[in-house]
Residue, then its C-alpha position, 0 to 999 in steps of 0.5 A: x247344764x250339768x248342774x240340772x242333769x244331775x237332779x234330772x236323772x235322780x228324779x228320773x231312778x227315783x220314777x224308775x224304782x217307784x214304777x218297779x215297786x209299783x210293778x212287784x205289788x200289782x204282780x203279788x196282788x194278781x198273784x194272790x187274788x188268782x190263789x183265791x180263785x184256784x182255792x179248794x176251799x169256799x171262800x167268802x169275803x163280806x163287810x162288817x154286817x155280813x153283806x157278801x162282796x166277793x166268793x171264789x168258784x169252789x163256793x159256787x160249786x159247794x152252794x149251788x148259787x152264782x156269784x151274782x146270785x150272792x153278791x150283795x146278800x148275806x150268808x143267811x141265804x145258805x142258812x139250814x135251820x140246823x142252828x139255833x139262834x144262840x149258835x149264831x150269836x155266839x160266833x158274831x160275838x166272836x168275830x166283832x170282838x175281832x177273834x177268829x171264830x172255828x166251828x162247824x155249819x150245816x147249811x142247805x144248798x140252792x137245789x135244797x140238800x145239806x152239806x157240812x163245812x168245817x169253817x174258820x171266820x176271820x176278821x180283816x182290820x184296817x190300819x187303825x184297827x177297825x173291822x173293815x171286812x170278814x174272811x170265811x174259809x169252809x172246806x165241805x166235810x160232809x162225806x167224811x161226817x157220814x164215814x164218821x157216821x158209819x163207822x160209829x154204827x158199825x162199831x155198835x153194831x160190833x159191840x150188839x155182836x160181841x154182846x150177843x155172842x156173850x149172851x149165846x156163849x153163856x145161854x149155852x154153857x147153862x144149857x150144857x150143864x142142863x144137858x148133862x145133868x139130864x143125862x146123868x138122870x135118864x141114866x140112872x133111871 
């Protein structure tokens, strides 16, 4: 029955191609999941209401909260109180409009200490354009901020030192003139 053999072979070849394509997609998905978990930056995925659905190990290391402690909660969990409500309103207005938000947060760890993070929050859209998730990526810049503050303080101290040196030099010049005239007066007397 050669007439049935050709369609059966074609059908089998299509099934093999579909399985191969499915395997490629599956491997790509596994690779992407591994990359997200291995990322050095803290990554958070939320639903459109801001409920945390997934965090990577870098997030748990940065905040001190375990994955079960944050899943189902909102990022308010790490809110430090440094930012005013207008800051968060502007953030939500931006991401709900479908735009990417970039900025810095000062957040609080589980132990109560604070950290500064450079963040990018990106909306994820479904096929119809509706926002289905938000992805937040944060880089801890606490040490860099601390070094910048120390550098600024050092620059201030340098400026104060130069100013004090200039004042001392001017004062010394005036004293030199006074001393010179004093010597002349005592010489004449």
